[in-house]
C-alpha positions, 0 to 999 in steps of 0.5 A: 480506439477512436470508435464509440464502443466503450469495450473497444476503447478499454481493450485499446487502453490495455493494449497501449499500456504494454508499449510503454513510453512509445505509446505517448500519443494515446495519453491525451485520449486516456486522460480525456476518458478519465476526466469524463464522468459519463465514461464506463466505470471499467474504463475509468478503472484502468487509471493504472495503465496510464502510468505505463504510458505517460507518467510525465504528462502534465496534469496526470496527478490531478486527474488521478486524484479526482478519480481517486476521490471518495465519490468515485466508487468505481475504479477508486483503488485503481486510481490510488494504485496509479498514484502509488506508481508515480511515487513522490510526484503524488505527494499532493494526494496525501490528504486524500490517501489518509481519508481513503484509509477509512474507506468501507472498501477493503481494496481501497484501504489496501491501496491507500496503505501502499500508496502512502508508503510509496509517495514518502509522507515521512516516518512519523506520519506513516506510523500515525496513518498505519497503526490503526490499520493493524486492527483492520477487520480484513486480514490482508490489510492488517498484514500490509499495515504490519509489513509496511511498518516493519519496513520503516526499520528503527525509525518506525519504533513508535509502531512497536506497541501496535506490532506487539499487539499484532503478535496476538492476531488470530492469523499465524501469517500475520503473527509471523509478519509482526515478528519479522517487523519487530526484528527490524526495529533495532535496539528499541525492540530489546524490551520485546524480546520476552514476547518473541521468546514465547514463540520459541516454545514447543508446539508453536510451529516451525515457521513462528519459531524460526521467525522469532529466532531470527528476530531475536538475533537481529535485535541482539546484533543491533547492540554489537 
C-alpha cells in the first residue's frame, strides 16, 4: 500500500475493508488519500470502504462531506453512501444531501435519498425533501422515493398526495410500491381506498390486485 502506484493503493484499500476494525492502522492512510485532490478518481471513489475500517475516526465525516461536495463529480455518490453508512453521525451533511437531490447524476440523487433517511433528518423534512423525487425522470429514483416515504408510516401522511399521484406512474412496479406505501399510512389513507380499489378490477394484473387488497385491509385494520 505504500507504493506509488495508484492501482496498488486501490487494491489495498479494497482488501483492507474486508478486515473491519482490525485494520484501523490503514485509516489514516485512507483518509489522507481522500483529502488529496491529486489522487486518482477511482481511489477517492472508494470512500465507502473507510466506513468498514474506521467509522470512529475523528474527522471522517468532514472528509466525506468534502468528497461528497457538488464539485466532486468523481466518487460523489460513493461518499454520500459512506455518509449514509455512518447514520446519525452524518447529520452535519444534511444541507449537502438536500442539494444532492438536485444533482444531474441519477446515482447521486439515489444515494442522497437513502442518506437523508439514514441520518435521521426528521419526518417533516424528509417528506419535503423526497416528495419532488416521486416525479424524478429516473424510474429507480422514483421507486426509492416512494418506498422511503412509505417507510415513514402514518407519521409521513403529508406525503399521501404524492403517493396517490405515483399510482399513475407508467411503471407497474412503482405503482405497486406506491400502493404498499399508502397501505402503511394508517387512518389518514382512508379517503384513498377508492383509488386502491381501482387496482382490484379485472385485467389489472395479479401483483397490483394483491398489493391493493393488502393495502386496503391494512388501512381498515387501523380503525380497529
